[in-house]
C-alpha positions as protocol buffer text, in pm:
chain_id: "A"
residue {
  index: 1
  type: MET
  ca { x: 0 y: 0 z: 0 }
}
residue {
  index: 2
  type: THR
  ca { x: 118 y: 351 z: -81 }
}
residue {
  index: 3
  type: TYR
  ca { x: 99 y: 604 z: 201 }
}
residue {
  index: 4
  type: GLU
  ca { x: 101 y: 984 z: 182 }
}
residue {
  index: 5
  type: THR
  ca { x: 151 y: 1088 z: 545 }
}
residue {
  index: 6
  type: ILE
  ca { x: 355 y: 802 z: 691 }
}
residue {
  index: 7
  type: LYS
  ca { x: 645 y: 579 z: 597 }
}
residue {
  index: 8
  type: VAL
  ca { x: 633 y: 208 z: 677 }
}
residue {
  index: 9
  type: GLU
  ca { x: 943 y: -9 z: 704 }
}
residue {
  index: 10
  type: GLN
  ca { x: 964 y: -378 z: 788 }
}
residue {
  index: 11
  type: ASP
  ca { x: 1271 y: -408 z: 1009 }
}
residue {
  index: 12
  type: GLY
  ca { x: 1292 y: -777 z: 1092 }
}
residue {
  index: 13
  type: PRO
  ca { x: 1011 y: -851 z: 1338 }
}
residue {
  index: 14
  type: ALA
  ca { x: 927 y: -482 z: 1382 }
}
residue {
  index: 15
  type: CYS
  ca { x: 690 y: -276 z: 1171 }
}
residue {
  index: 16
  type: VAL
  ca { x: 834 y: 76 z: 1200 }
}
residue {
  index: 17
  type: VAL
  ca { x: 585 y: 350 z: 1115 }
}
residue {
  index: 18
  type: THR
  ca { x: 730 y: 700 z: 1080 }
}
residue {
  index: 19
  type: MET
  ca { x: 494 y: 996 z: 1066 }
}
residue {
  index: 20
  type: ASN
  ca { x: 594 y: 1199 z: 762 }
}
residue {
  index: 21
  type: ARG
  ca { x: 445 y: 1546 z: 754 }
}
residue {
  index: 22
  type: PRO
  ca { x: 757 y: 1757 z: 816 }
}
residue {
  index: 23
  type: GLU
  ca { x: 593 y: 2072 z: 679 }
}
residue {
  index: 24
  type: ARG
  ca { x: 334 y: 2042 z: 958 }
}
residue {
  index: 25
  type: ARG
  ca { x: 569 y: 1902 z: 1226 }
}
residue {
  index: 26
  type: ASN
  ca { x: 382 y: 1573 z: 1200 }
}
residue {
  index: 27
  type: ALA
  ca { x: 47 y: 1726 z: 1290 }
}
residue {
  index: 28
  type: VAL
  ca { x: -204 y: 1443 z: 1285 }
}
residue {
  index: 29
  type: SER
  ca { x: -456 y: 1484 z: 1004 }
}
residue {
  index: 30
  type: LEU
  ca { x: -761 y: 1274 z: 930 }
}
residue {
  index: 31
  type: LYS
  ca { x: -564 y: 1122 z: 643 }
}
residue {
  index: 32
  type: MET
  ca { x: -282 y: 1026 z: 878 }
}
residue {
  index: 33
  type: MET
  ca { x: -529 y: 866 z: 1120 }
}
residue {
  index: 34
  type: ASP
  ca { x: -660 y: 644 z: 841 }
}
residue {
  index: 35
  type: GLU
  ca { x: -311 y: 551 z: 727 }
}
residue {
  index: 36
  type: LEU
  ca { x: -188 y: 471 z: 1079 }
}
residue {
  index: 37
  type: LEU
  ca { x: -482 y: 237 z: 1126 }
}
residue {
  index: 38
  type: ALA
  ca { x: -421 y: 78 z: 787 }
}
residue {
  index: 39
  type: ALA
  ca { x: -55 y: 20 z: 873 }
}
residue {
  index: 40
  type: ALA
  ca { x: -153 y: -131 z: 1208 }
}
residue {
  index: 41
  type: GLY
  ca { x: -399 y: -363 z: 1039 }
}
residue {
  index: 42
  type: ALA
  ca { x: -140 y: -474 z: 785 }
}
residue {
  index: 43
  type: ALA
  ca { x: 118 y: -540 z: 1058 }
}
residue {
  index: 44
  type: GLU
  ca { x: -135 y: -736 z: 1261 }
}
residue {
  index: 45
  type: ALA
  ca { x: -217 y: -954 z: 959 }
}
residue {
  index: 46
  type: ASP
  ca { x: 150 y: -1032 z: 888 }
}
residue {
  index: 47
  type: PRO
  ca { x: 272 y: -1325 z: 1103 }
}
residue {
  index: 48
  type: ALA
  ca { x: 631 y: -1209 z: 1054 }
}
residue {
  index: 49
  type: GLN
  ca { x: 559 y: -885 z: 1240 }
}
residue {
  index: 50
  type: ARG
  ca { x: 580 y: -912 z: 1618 }
}
residue {
  index: 51
  type: ALA
  ca { x: 539 y: -547 z: 1718 }
}
residue {
  index: 52
  type: MET
  ca { x: 466 y: -202 z: 1579 }
}
residue {
  index: 53
  type: ILE
  ca { x: 681 y: 103 z: 1650 }
}
residue {
  index: 54
  type: ILE
  ca { x: 547 y: 454 z: 1587 }
}
residue {
  index: 55
  type: THR
  ca { x: 797 y: 737 z: 1563 }
}
residue {
  index: 56
  type: GLY
  ca { x: 815 y: 1089 z: 1430 }
}
residue {
  index: 57
  type: GLY
  ca { x: 1178 y: 1080 z: 1332 }
}
residue {
  index: 58
  type: GLU
  ca { x: 1488 y: 1233 z: 1486 }
}
residue {
  index: 59
  type: SER
  ca { x: 1364 y: 1588 z: 1555 }
}
residue {
  index: 60
  type: TYR
  ca { x: 1011 y: 1560 z: 1691 }
}
residue {
  index: 61
  type: PHE
  ca { x: 727 y: 1319 z: 1748 }
}
residue {
  index: 62
  type: SER
  ca { x: 417 y: 1525 z: 1672 }
}
residue {
  index: 63
  type: ALA
  ca { x: 287 y: 1878 z: 1721 }
}
residue {
  index: 64
  type: GLY
  ca { x: -64 y: 1742 z: 1780 }
}
residue {
  index: 65
  type: ALA
  ca { x: -381 y: 1769 z: 1579 }
}
residue {
  index: 66
  type: ASP
  ca { x: -386 y: 1944 z: 1243 }
}
residue {
  index: 67
  type: LEU
  ca { x: -534 y: 2275 z: 1357 }
}
residue {
  index: 68
  type: ASN
  ca { x: -645 y: 2366 z: 1006 }
}
residue {
  index: 69
  type: GLU
  ca { x: -883 y: 2071 z: 1025 }
}
residue {
  index: 70
  type: ALA
  ca { x: -974 y: 2133 z: 1388 }
}
residue {
  index: 71
  type: LEU
  ca { x: -1065 y: 2494 z: 1311 }
}
residue {
  index: 72
  type: GLN
  ca { x: -1338 y: 2373 z: 1077 }
}
residue {
  index: 73
  type: VAL
  ca { x: -1506 y: 2174 z: 1354 }
}
residue {
  index: 74
  type: LYS
  ca { x: -1810 y: 2370 z: 1469 }
}
residue {
  index: 75
  type: GLY
  ca { x: -2114 y: 2236 z: 1644 }
}
residue {
  index: 76
  type: GLY
  ca { x: -2192 y: 1915 z: 1824 }
}
residue {
  index: 77
  type: ASP
  ca { x: -2239 y: 1692 z: 1521 }
}
residue {
  index: 78
  type: ALA
  ca { x: -1912 y: 1800 z: 1361 }
}
residue {
  index: 79
  type: GLY
  ca { x: -1731 y: 1763 z: 1692 }
}
residue {
  index: 80
  type: ALA
  ca { x: -1866 y: 1413 z: 1749 }
}
residue {
  index: 81
  type: LYS
  ca { x: -1757 y: 1309 z: 1400 }
}
residue {
  index: 82
  type: TYR
  ca { x: -1409 y: 1464 z: 1425 }
}
residue {
  index: 83
  type: PHE
  ca { x: -1328 y: 1332 z: 1771 }
}
residue {
  index: 84
  type: GLY
  ca { x: -1485 y: 1001 z: 1679 }
}
residue {
  index: 85
  type: SER
  ca { x: -1205 y: 971 z: 1423 }
}
residue {
  index: 86
  type: TRP
  ca { x: -951 y: 1037 z: 1695 }
}
residue {
  index: 87
  type: HIS
  ca { x: -1102 y: 777 z: 1922 }
}
residue {
  index: 88
  type: ARG
  ca { x: -1113 y: 527 z: 1638 }
}
residue {
  index: 89
  type: LEU
  ca { x: -737 y: 580 z: 1599 }
}
residue {
  index: 90
  type: THR
  ca { x: -645 y: 557 z: 1966 }
}
residue {
  index: 91
  type: ARG
  ca { x: -872 y: 263 z: 2041 }
}
residue {
  index: 92
  type: GLY
  ca { x: -743 y: 96 z: 1727 }
}
residue {
  index: 93
  type: LEU
  ca { x: -386 y: 127 z: 1854 }
}
residue {
  index: 94
  type: GLU
  ca { x: -486 y: -8 z: 2195 }
}
residue {
  index: 95
  type: THR
  ca { x: -665 y: -308 z: 2053 }
}
residue {
  index: 96
  type: VAL
  ca { x: -425 y: -411 z: 1776 }
}
residue {
  index: 97
  type: ASP
  ca { x: -307 y: -764 z: 1847 }
}
residue {
  index: 98
  type: LEU
  ca { x: 61 y: -664 z: 1869 }
}
residue {
  index: 99
  type: PRO
  ca { x: 266 y: -463 z: 2118 }
}
residue {
  index: 100
  type: VAL
  ca { x: 270 y: -99 z: 2005 }
}
residue {
  index: 101
  type: ILE
  ca { x: 567 y: 117 z: 2109 }
}
residue {
  index: 102
  type: ALA
  ca { x: 597 y: 494 z: 2071 }
}
residue {
  index: 103
  type: ALA
  ca { x: 962 y: 594 z: 2010 }
}
residue {
  index: 104
  type: ILE
  ca { x: 978 y: 964 z: 2097 }
}
residue {
  index: 105
  type: GLU
  ca { x: 1239 y: 1225 z: 2011 }
}
residue {
  index: 106
  type: GLY
  ca { x: 1174 y: 1597 z: 2056 }
}
residue {
  index: 107
  type: PHE
  ca { x: 834 y: 1738 z: 2137 }
}
residue {
  index: 108
  type: CYS
  ca { x: 526 y: 1521 z: 2183 }
}
residue {
  index: 109
  type: VAL
  ca { x: 234 y: 1757 z: 2226 }
}
residue {
  index: 110
  type: THR
  ca { x: -143 y: 1740 z: 2277 }
}
residue {
  index: 111
  type: GLY
  ca { x: -287 y: 1510 z: 2008 }
}
residue {
  index: 112
  type: GLY
  ca { x: 59 y: 1364 z: 1954 }
}
residue {
  index: 113
  type: LEU
  ca { x: 84 y: 1284 z: 2324 }
}
residue {
  index: 114
  type: GLU
  ca { x: -272 y: 1152 z: 2332 }
}
residue {
  index: 115
  type: MET
  ca { x: -181 y: 913 z: 2051 }
}
residue {
  index: 116
  type: ALA
  ca { x: 136 y: 808 z: 2236 }
}
residue {
  index: 117
  type: LEU
  ca { x: -74 y: 744 z: 2548 }
}
residue {
  index: 118
  type: ALA
  ca { x: -273 y: 490 z: 2345 }
}
residue {
  index: 119
  type: CYS
  ca { x: 45 y: 297 z: 2267 }
}
residue {
  index: 120
  type: ASP
  ca { x: 134 y: 13 z: 2502 }
}
residue {
  index: 121
  type: ILE
  ca { x: 486 y: 139 z: 2573 }
}
residue {
  index: 122
  type: ARG
  ca { x: 652 y: 481 z: 2543 }
}
residue {
  index: 123
  type: VAL
  ca { x: 1029 y: 518 z: 2498 }
}
residue {
  index: 124
  type: GLY
  ca { x: 1147 y: 876 z: 2532 }
}
residue {
  index: 125
  type: ALA
  ca { x: 1488 y: 1022 z: 2452 }
}
residue {
  index: 126
  type: GLU
  ca { x: 1670 y: 1285 z: 2652 }
}
residue {
  index: 127
  type: GLY
  ca { x: 1562 y: 1622 z: 2520 }
}
residue {
  index: 128
  type: SER
  ca { x: 1207 y: 1509 z: 2448 }
}
residue {
  index: 129
  type: SER
  ca { x: 915 y: 1698 z: 2604 }
}
residue {
  index: 130
  type: TYR
  ca { x: 550 y: 1624 z: 2675 }
}
residue {
  index: 131
  type: GLY
  ca { x: 243 y: 1841 z: 2720 }
}
residue {
  index: 132
  type: VAL
  ca { x: -124 y: 1894 z: 2652 }
}
residue {
  index: 133
  type: THR
  ca { x: -174 y: 2256 z: 2546 }
}
residue {
  index: 134
  type: SER
  ca { x: -552 y: 2255 z: 2501 }
}
residue {
  index: 135
  type: SER
  ca { x: -627 y: 2515 z: 2770 }
}
residue {
  index: 136
  type: ARG
  ca { x: -404 y: 2764 z: 2587 }
}
residue {
  index: 137
  type: ILE
  ca { x: -635 y: 2765 z: 2287 }
}
residue {
  index: 138
  type: GLY
  ca { x: -965 y: 2741 z: 2473 }
}
residue {
  index: 139
  type: THR
  ca { x: -1033 y: 2371 z: 2426 }
}
residue {
  index: 140
  type: VAL
  ca { x: -1017 y: 2046 z: 2620 }
}
residue {
  index: 141
  type: ALA
  ca { x: -806 y: 1745 z: 2527 }
}
residue {
  index: 142
  type: GLY
  ca { x: -1042 y: 1545 z: 2307 }
}
residue {
  index: 143
  type: ALA
  ca { x: -844 y: 1245 z: 2190 }
}
residue {
  index: 144
  type: GLY
  ca { x: -846 y: 1065 z: 2522 }
}
residue {
  index: 145
  type: GLY
  ca { x: -605 y: 1287 z: 2713 }
}
residue {
  index: 146
  type: THR
  ca { x: -840 y: 1352 z: 3003 }
}
residue {
  index: 147
  type: GLN
  ca { x: -894 y: 977 z: 3045 }
}
residue {
  index: 148
  type: ARG
  ca { x: -564 y: 802 z: 2963 }
}
residue {
  index: 149
  type: LEU
  ca { x: -328 y: 1055 z: 3119 }
}
residue {
  index: 150
  type: PRO
  ca { x: -472 y: 1021 z: 3475 }
}
residue {
  index: 151
  type: ARG
  ca { x: -480 y: 644 z: 3438 }
}
residue {
  index: 152
  type: ILE
  ca { x: -108 y: 647 z: 3364 }
}
residue {
  index: 153
  type: VAL
  ca { x: 32 y: 924 z: 3588 }
}
residue {
  index: 154
  type: GLY
  ca { x: -250 y: 964 z: 3843 }
}
residue {
  index: 155
  type: PRO
  ca { x: -524 y: 1231 z: 3854 }
}
residue {
  index: 156
  type: ALA
  ca { x: -330 y: 1495 z: 4049 }
}
residue {
  index: 157
  type: LYS
  ca { x: -33 y: 1501 z: 3810 }
}
residue {
  index: 158
  type: ALA
  ca { x: -262 y: 1480 z: 3509 }
}
residue {
  index: 159
  type: LEU
  ca { x: -464 y: 1778 z: 3628 }
}
residue {
  index: 160
  type: GLU
  ca { x: -145 y: 1974 z: 3689 }
}
residue {
  index: 161
  type: MET
  ca { x: -38 y: 1915 z: 3330 }
}
residue {
  index: 162
  type: LEU
  ca { x: -383 y: 1981 z: 3185 }
}
residue {
  index: 163
  type: PHE
  ca { x: -437 y: 2299 z: 3389 }
}
residue {
  index: 164
  type: SER
  ca { x: -97 y: 2454 z: 3313 }
}
residue {
  index: 165
  type: ALA
  ca { x: -70 y: 2348 z: 2946 }
}
residue {
  index: 166
  type: GLU
  ca { x: 306 y: 2352 z: 3005 }
}
residue {
  index: 167
  type: SER
  ca { x: 536 y: 2079 z: 2880 }
}
residue {
  index: 168
  type: ILE
  ca { x: 746 y: 1862 z: 3107 }
}
residue {
  index: 169
  type: ASP
  ca { x: 1090 y: 1732 z: 3020 }
}
residue {
  index: 170
  type: ALA
  ca { x: 1189 y: 1372 z: 2965 }
}
residue {
  index: 171
  type: ALA
  ca { x: 1334 y: 1324 z: 3313 }
}
residue {
  index: 172
  type: GLU
  ca { x: 1009 y: 1432 z: 3477 }
}
residue {
  index: 173
  type: ALA
  ca { x: 804 y: 1228 z: 3231 }
}
residue {
  index: 174
  type: HIS
  ca { x: 1007 y: 922 z: 3325 }
}
residue {
  index: 175
  type: ARG
  ca { x: 981 y: 996 z: 3698 }
}
residue {
  index: 176
  type: ILE
  ca { x: 600 y: 1008 z: 3691 }
}
residue {
  index: 177
  type: GLY
  ca { x: 566 y: 705 z: 3464 }
}
residue {
  index: 178
  type: LEU
  ca { x: 452 y: 888 z: 3152 }
}
residue {
  index: 179
  type: ILE
  ca { x: 734 y: 725 z: 2957 }
}
residue {
  index: 180
  type: ASN
  ca { x: 851 y: 372 z: 3036 }
}
residue {
  index: 181
  type: ARG
  ca { x: 1214 y: 419 z: 2940 }
}
residue {
  index: 182
  type: LEU
  ca { x: 1444 y: 720 z: 2920 }
}
residue {
  index: 183
  type: VAL
  ca { x: 1729 y: 675 z: 2672 }
}
residue {
  index: 184
  type: PRO
  ca { x: 2006 y: 896 z: 2530 }
}
residue {
  index: 185
  type: LYS
  ca { x: 1909 y: 1151 z: 2267 }
}
residue {
  index: 186
  type: GLY
  ca { x: 1876 y: 987 z: 1928 }
}
residue {
  index: 187
  type: GLY
  ca { x: 1834 y: 643 z: 2081 }
}
residue {
  index: 188
  type: ALA
  ca { x: 1456 y: 604 z: 2113 }
}
residue {
  index: 189
  type: LEU
  ca { x: 1402 y: 403 z: 1796 }
}
residue {
  index: 190
  type: MET
  ca { x: 1695 y: 171 z: 1861 }
}
residue {
  index: 191
  type: ALA
  ca { x: 1576 y: 108 z: 2217 }
}
residue {
  index: 192
  type: ALA
  ca { x: 1228 y: 30 z: 2088 }
}
residue {
  index: 193
  type: LYS
  ca { x: 1373 y: -218 z: 1839 }
}
residue {
  index: 194
  type: GLU
  ca { x: 1569 y: -385 z: 2118 }
}
residue {
  index: 195
  type: MET
  ca { x: 1245 y: -426 z: 2312 }
}
residue {
  index: 196
  type: VAL
  ca { x: 1087 y: -589 z: 2007 }
}
residue {
  index: 197
  type: GLY
  ca { x: 1382 y: -828 z: 1999 }
}
residue {
  index: 198
  type: VAL
  ca { x: 1283 y: -945 z: 2346 }
}
residue {
  index: 199
  type: TYR
  ca { x: 917 y: -978 z: 2249 }
}
residue {
  index: 200
  type: THR
  ca { x: 1005 y: -1208 z: 1961 }
}
residue {
  index: 201
  type: GLN
  ca { x: 1119 y: -1463 z: 2219 }
}
residue {
  index: 202
  type: ARG
  ca { x: 779 y: -1458 z: 2388 }
}
residue {
  index: 203
  type: ALA
  ca { x: 459 y: -1631 z: 2283 }
}
residue {
  index: 204
  type: PRO
  ca { x: 261 y: -1399 z: 2054 }
}
residue {
  index: 205
  type: LEU
  ca { x: -74 y: -1522 z: 2185 }
}
residue {
  index: 206
  type: SER
  ca { x: 42 y: -1445 z: 2539 }
}
residue {
  index: 207
  type: LEU
  ca { x: 129 y: -1088 z: 2447 }
}
residue {
  index: 208
  type: GLY
  ca { x: -208 y: -1035 z: 2280 }
}
residue {
  index: 209
  type: PHE
  ca { x: -397 y: -1184 z: 2574 }
}
residue {
  index: 210
  type: VAL
  ca { x: -198 y: -976 z: 2825 }
}
residue {
  index: 211
  type: SER
  ca { x: -291 y: -655 z: 2645 }
}
residue {
  index: 212
  type: PHE
  ca { x: -655 y: -763 z: 2626 }
}
residue {
  index: 213
  type: ALA
  ca { x: -656 y: -850 z: 2996 }
}
residue {
  index: 214
  type: VAL
  ca { x: -497 y: -525 z: 3112 }
}
residue {
  index: 215
  type: TYR
  ca { x: -706 y: -284 z: 2905 }
}
residue {
  index: 216
  type: GLY
  ca { x: -1027 y: -475 z: 2967 }
}
residue {
  index: 217
  type: GLY
  ca { x: -961 y: -518 z: 3337 }
}
residue {
  index: 218
  type: LEU
  ca { x: -900 y: -146 z: 3385 }
}
residue {
  index: 219
  type: GLN
  ca { x: -1268 y: -90 z: 3311 }
}
residue {
  index: 220
  type: MET
  ca { x: -1382 y: -338 z: 3580 }
}
residue {
  index: 221
  type: ASP
  ca { x: -1384 y: -372 z: 3955 }
}
residue {
  index: 222
  type: LEU
  ca { x: -1121 y: -607 z: 4096 }
}
residue {
  index: 223
  type: ASP
  ca { x: -1343 y: -913 z: 4133 }
}
residue {
  index: 224
  type: SER
  ca { x: -1475 y: -879 z: 3779 }
}
residue {
  index: 225
  type: GLY
  ca { x: -1122 y: -827 z: 3651 }
}
residue {
  index: 226
  type: LEU
  ca { x: -1002 y: -1142 z: 3821 }
}
residue {
  index: 227
  type: GLU
  ca { x: -1288 y: -1340 z: 3668 }
}
residue {
  index: 228
  type: PHE
  ca { x: -1193 y: -1195 z: 3328 }
}
residue {
  index: 229
  type: GLU
  ca { x: -830 y: -1293 z: 3384 }
}
residue {
  index: 230
  type: THR
  ca { x: -930 y: -1647 z: 3481 }
}
residue {
  index: 231
  type: PHE
  ca { x: -1136 y: -1681 z: 3164 }
}
residue {
  index: 232
  type: LEU
  ca { x: -843 y: -1565 z: 2948 }
}
residue {
  index: 233
  type: VAL
  ca { x: -580 y: -1783 z: 3114 }
}
residue {
  index: 234
  type: SER
  ca { x: -810 y: -2086 z: 3097 }
}
residue {
  index: 235
  type: THR
  ca { x: -855 y: -2019 z: 2726 }
}
residue {
  index: 236
  type: ILE
  ca { x: -483 y: -1987 z: 2654 }
}
residue {
  index: 237
  type: TYR
  ca { x: -413 y: -2311 z: 2842 }
}
residue {
  index: 238
  type: ASN
  ca { x: -573 y: -2491 z: 2546 }
}
residue {
  index: 239
  type: THR
  ca { x: -319 y: -2355 z: 2296 }
}
residue {
  index: 240
  type: GLU
  ca { x: -23 y: -2527 z: 2131 }
}
residue {
  index: 241
  type: ASP
  ca { x: 204 y: -2244 z: 2242 }
}
residue {
  index: 242
  type: LYS
  ca { x: 121 y: -2307 z: 2608 }
}
residue {
  index: 243
  type: HIS
  ca { x: 213 y: -2674 z: 2569 }
}
residue {
  index: 244
  type: GLU
  ca { x: 533 y: -2583 z: 2384 }
}
residue {
  index: 245
  type: GLY
  ca { x: 632 y: -2319 z: 2639 }
}
residue {
  index: 246
  type: ILE
  ca { x: 593 y: -2541 z: 2945 }
}
residue {
  index: 247
  type: SER
  ca { x: 753 y: -2840 z: 2769 }
}
residue {
  index: 248
  type: ALA
  ca { x: 1051 y: -2631 z: 2662 }
}
residue {
  index: 249
  type: PHE
  ca { x: 1097 y: -2501 z: 3015 }
}
residue {
  index: 250
  type: LEU
  ca { x: 1091 y: -2849 z: 3165 }
}
residue {
  index: 251
  type: GLU
  ca { x: 1325 y: -2981 z: 2895 }
}
residue {
  index: 252
  type: LYS
  ca { x: 1563 y: -2684 z: 2937 }
}
residue {
  index: 253
  type: ARG
  ca { x: 1545 y: -2577 z: 2573 }
}
residue {
  index: 254
  type: THR
  ca { x: 1434 y: -2267 z: 2386 }
}
residue {
  index: 255
  type: ALA
  ca { x: 1063 y: -2264 z: 2306 }
}
residue {
  index: 256
  type: VAL
  ca { x: 952 y: -2235 z: 1945 }
}
residue {
  index: 257
  type: PHE
  ca { x: 623 y: -2049 z: 1945 }
}
residue {
  index: 258
  type: LYS
  ca { x: 390 y: -2056 z: 1643 }
}
residue {
  index: 259
  type: GLY
  ca { x: 104 y: -1835 z: 1757 }
}
residue {
  index: 260
  type: ARG
  ca { x: -134 y: -2128 z: 1780 }
}
């Protein structure tokens, strides 16, 4: 498939998706949303791909939503349609049956950060920065920022960021758990690829079930979440990969997982 706003590279087991709108500092357009979802779907359908990495390149991740498009959104119906597209993107990234890693250099702002929050893992380089600037322009974060940010960093820190509309640096983002790993400048993509290298040694069905269990369980009370977990683990105990994994462990050999 030919893309206009992203570049897609198959790097061994990793599908590396680079946002490619340098003239707009990788502002996320409706076209880019569609192409990101298409790339995720293609990666998910390819058994050779074990994870998806989203990056903005060496200078910045994303400046956020394309404000030229956002400016045209007026009225409830238009707002519901526009932000419905955003939620389709972020929920699509959360539910893709592969680990999704955001590799972040430079600024990661508002809609760009909201998209990164929908990724499973965030790797940030020294010199990167993170913020939701909606209150500066008279809006509210509408791509999940008011919901995912407090779930990741806690409500008090999320409110501080949302109220101030100021960016935080990479060290602070790492301290509060906004990014999983802090790496040297220029090293985010390589670190993400190294993580994918580890994931290739794990059972793909296990990774998919773990993601399903975590995101689903977050919407439940503890008892319901535990019942959900029990259902999932009972299901995966019927798979070939479970048999292979336990047999390999007992036989002191490397497991060969087939995703079955």
